[in-house]
N, C-alpha and C positions, 0 to 999 in steps of 0.2 A: 693239268698245269705243267707237269714235267715234259709232256710231249711238245707243248707250245714253247716252253723254255728251250728245249733241245733244238727246235727249228730256228729260234732266234740266235742262239749261240753259234750254230753251224754256219748260218748265213753271215754272221758277224765276222768270223775269223778264219774260215776255211781257206780263203785266198789271201789273207792279209798278214798272218803271223810271221814275224821276222822277215820283212821284205828285204831282198838283197838286190843290189844293182850291179850290172856289168860295167857301168861307167855313169857319169853324170849325163843323162840323156839329152841330146841337143834338140830334140824335136817336140813341138807342141802336141800334146795328146790330151784328149778328154773322152773318157769311155764310161759306159755303164754296162756291167756284165752280171749275168745270173745263170746259175746252173743247179740242177737238181737231179738226183738219181734215187731210185727206189728198188730194193730187192723184191723179187716176186716170190721168194721162198725164204722163210726164216726171219726172225726178229732182228732188227739192227737199228742203230741210232740214225737220225736224219742226216743225209749227206747232201749238203747244198752250200752254195756261196752266193752272195749278192753284195755288190759294192760299187762305189763311184770312184773313178781314178782320174787324177789330174797331174800332168807334167807340164810346167810352165817355165820355159826359158825366159831370160830377161825379167825376172821377178824382182822388182824394186831397183835392180841394177843390172847392167849389161852382162856381167859375168856370174850372176846368181840364178840358179834354177831351183824352183820349188817342186817337189814331188809330194803328193798328198793322196792317200787312200782312205776312204771313209766307208764304214759299215755301221749298222745300227748301234753297236756298243763298243766299237773298237776303232782306233785311228793309228795310222802309220805314216810318218812324214820324214822328209829329209831336205835339208838345204844344201845344194851343191855349189861349190865355189870353183868355177872353171879357171884353170891355169893358176890357181893360188900358189901352188908349190913348184911351179915351173911351166914352161910353154905346153907340155904334154902331160901334166900331172894335176889332177883335180882332188879336192878335199870335200867330203860329205859329212855332215853332222846330222844325226838322226834322233828322233824321239818317237816312241810308240807306246801304246798301252790301252788297257780296257779289259772288258770282261770276256772270260771263256777262251782266251788264247792258248792256254796250256791244259786243256781238257785231255783226259786219257780214257780211251774206250778199249776194253779188254775183250779179246777173242781167244777161244780155245777150240781147236779142231772144227772151225766153221761155225761155232756157236758164240753169239754175243752174250757177255756176262755183265749185266747192269749192276749186279751185286759187287763187282770188283772194278767198276768204272767210276770216275769222279771228275769234277770240274776244277778248273784252275784259271785264275786271273793273273795278269802280268803287267809289268812296267819295264821299259827298256830305254837305254841311251846307247848311242853308237858313234864311232868315228871311222871313216873309211878313206882310203887313198886309192885312186884309180890312175894308172899310168898307161899311156898309149905308146907301144914300142915301135910301131911302123906308121907314123903320120903320112897321110897322102895315099896309102895303099887302099885297094878296093875292099879287102877283107881286113878289118882291124884286129890287132892282137893286143889285148889288155891284160895287165897285171892288176890284181885286186888284193888289198890288205885291209881287213876289217877287224876292229876290236869292239866288243859290246859288253855291257853289264845288263844282265837280264834277271829280274826278280819275279818269283812265282809264289802264288798264294793258293792253297788247295782247299776245297770244300767238298763235303759229301752230299748225298741226296737221300731222299726217302727210300730209294731202292738199294742203297749200300748195305752190305751184309753186316749184321751185328758183330762187333769184334774186329772189323776191318780197320786197321790203323793207317791213316793217310800218311803220305810222305811228308817229311819236314818242309815247311816253307823255307825257301832258300834263295840266295842269289847265285848266279852263274857268270863267271868271267870267261867269255868265249873269244877265240880269235880264229880267223879264217884267212888263208892265202890261196890264190889260184891264178891260173893262166887260162884265158878264154880267147880263142880265135873265132871271130864271127859272133853269132848270137841269133836270137829269135825275138821278134816283136811281140808285144803283149796282146795279140789278137787271136780270136778263136780259130781262124783259118788264114794264116798269112800266106801270101803268094810265093814267097821265096825266103829261105833261111838256110844257114849253114853254121855248124858249130863243132869245134873240137875243144874240149876243156878238161882240165885236171885240177883237183882241189884237195886241200887238207883243212880240217877243223879240229881244234882242241877245245874241250869244255871242262871247266874247273869249278866245282860247286862248293859253296860254303858249308853245306850240311850234307851228310850222307848217312847210310845205315839201312837196316831192315825196315820194311813196312808191309802192309797187307794182312792176310790172315795168318796168324802165328809166325809173323816175320818171314813169310815164304818168298818175298820179293825184296830186291836190293836196289837202293839208290847209290850209284857209284860216286866216289869223290871226284873222279875225272874219267873222261871218255875221249877217244880219238877216232876220227872218221877220215877215210881216204876214198875218193870216188872220181870217176871220169865219165864223160859223155861224148858221143858222136851223133850228130843230128844233120839231116838233110831234107829240105822241103823244096820242091821245084814244080812250077806250073808251066805246062806247054803253052806257048804264046797264042797259037791259033785255036786249038781244040779246047783249051782251058782245063784239060785233064791234069791232075796233079798227084804226086805221091809224097808221102811223109814217112821217113824211116828214122828210128831212134834206137841207139845202143847205149846202155848205161850199166856200169858195174861198180861195186863198192865193197869195202871191207871196214871193220871196226876193231878197236882195241878197248877192252873194259866196257863193253856195251851193256846198257840196261834198257828198261822199258821206254825211257825218254830219248835215248840216243840211237836206238835201233832204226834201221830203214823199214818203212811201212809200205807194203805193196798191196795193190788191189783197187778195183773200181775204175771209173772213167772220168773223174773230175780233173781233166788235164790242165785247167787253169788254177788248180788249188795248190800248186807247188812250183817252185823254180825248176825242180827236177822231178816231174811226175813219174811215178812208177805204176803205170796203169795196167790192169788185167781185166778185160770185159767179163761181166758176170759175177765177179767177186764183190764182197762188201768193200766199201771204201776203207783202205788201210787195214784190211783183214789179216795180212801176214806180217810178222815181225821177224826181221833177218839180221844176223850178224854180218853175213857175207851174201852177195847175190850177183847174178848176171841176168840182164833182161834185154829183150828185143821187142820193139813195137813197129808195126807197119800199117799204113792206111793208103788206099787209092781212091781218089774222088773223080767221078765221071759226071759231067753235065747231062741233064735229061731233056732240055729244050733248046731251041735255037738262040734264045736270049742269054743262055748260060746262067740263069737265075736258080733253077731247081737242079739239085744234084743228089747223087747217091754215093755212099762211102763205105765199102767193106773194110773191115779192120781186123787185126789179129795181134796177139801178144803171147810171148812165152818167157818163162823165168825159171832159173835154177836157184834154189834158196837153201842156205844154211841157217836154220831157224835159231832164234834166240832161245837159250835154255829156259824152260818153263812155258814157252809158247810154241812148242814144236807140234808137228803132226806127221802122219805117215806120208812118205814120198816127197822128194826134194823138187820134182818137176811140177810146174803149174803152167796152164795155158788157157787162153780164152779167145773167142772170136765174136764179132759184132757187126752191126749194120746201122748206118746213120742215113737219114733222109733230111735234107735241109733246103732252105730258101735263103738266097742272098740278094739283096736289092742291087740293081745295076750300078747305083751310085756308091755302093759299099757302105752306106750309112747305117744299115742294120742287117742282121741275119738271125735266123733261128734254125735249130736242128733238133730232131728227135732221134733217139737211138735205142737199140736193143742189144744186149750182150749175153753171152753164154760162157760160163767158166767151166771147163771140162773137168778139172780136178778139184773144184771147190767142194768141200765136205758139207752136206746138208743132211737133214733128218732121214731122207729117203735114199741116201747114198751119195754118190758123186754127181755133181752137176748143179751149178747155180745160175739163176737168171736174174736180169735186172733191166730196167728201162730208165731213160733219162731225157731231159729237155734242157736245151742251152740257148741263151739269147744274148745278143750283144748290140749295143748302140755305139757307133763311132761318130762323135760330134764333129770331127775334123777329118772325115774320110776323104781320100784322094779320088778324083774322078778316074774312070776306067782309062787304060792306056798303057798298061804294062806292069810288071811286077815291081815290088819295092826293091831298091838297091841294097846290096849286101852291106854297104857302109852305114846304112840306117837300121839294119837288122840287129837290134841291140837286145840282149837277154836281160830281163830284170823281173823276176818273179819272187814270191815268197820262198824263203830258203828252207822251211820246215819240210822234212820228208813225210 
């Protein structure tokens, strides 16, 4: 029963918890996406996502946009009011909640510890302001200010160690401010994207204190996060070869298990700022500070440009969270994806293999994983060129 429950909760919330927008998205979107990865060595929780996504401009009124993300036991939504606070300033009001959004999976030196892992449900309301600084420019520069109230309720499982004390149920008042130049569409393989962004987030919890076995872990009363990202995706018009490079770095103040950056795995659609390392468990590493770099190159295999092969690699230097450290700050991985994309762009599928060179496993260093990813785009554009940068809008779940 626990395994089936784990699959349900992972699919429900891996890609939907705390959805964050770069702006009120002006484009009609309707997507169904699914991703699954499985480690070939060592026990780990199911890492998967599955959801339906709708972004509908002119919802009920010409200046209202509905964004809705639905998974089996979780919902995330926002009503965006275009131009409500000025010609270039939008307001968003969000509501989210459901089961398993605040789960915590504990790893120690490459070993998954179900006896110290637990589930968490949540409810959330938010208000966001999106301001466009350079109207009419090809690459949009947006400022984002978001305030949200997030409530977490924790439960144990049959595998939880006797004597393990769960964290206090609590509310968290969080606020985020950031600047984003450009962005990335919510597609598995966009043709074109560019982003430079910098962010700050403060988290203030109503309850804090020790938890775990003998109070060995601590829920901090407040945490601060600072991070930045540079991203570039480009597709050559004739050959359709493409490259994808991503640099991300972050630091924290008063970090705990819930505010630390989580690195590992290849579920790139599972976070607004995915910290992927092929061959590692999903979110295997917990960091106070980190620097990471990812790269992927895609080459078509046939004349129709439908089949393609994608070698990929990642490296990261990690300052581990106290209590979740392991030998060696350097981590790296490489992988290979093989996929098919319909000429219309309406659907695509990709299978992947990853090897984590420094991942710690029972037989030493080296972790392996496989994955499958599938996407349906109900409003795909016909072939004829890459997406314009002014529509390359980043909006993914904000949970690291």
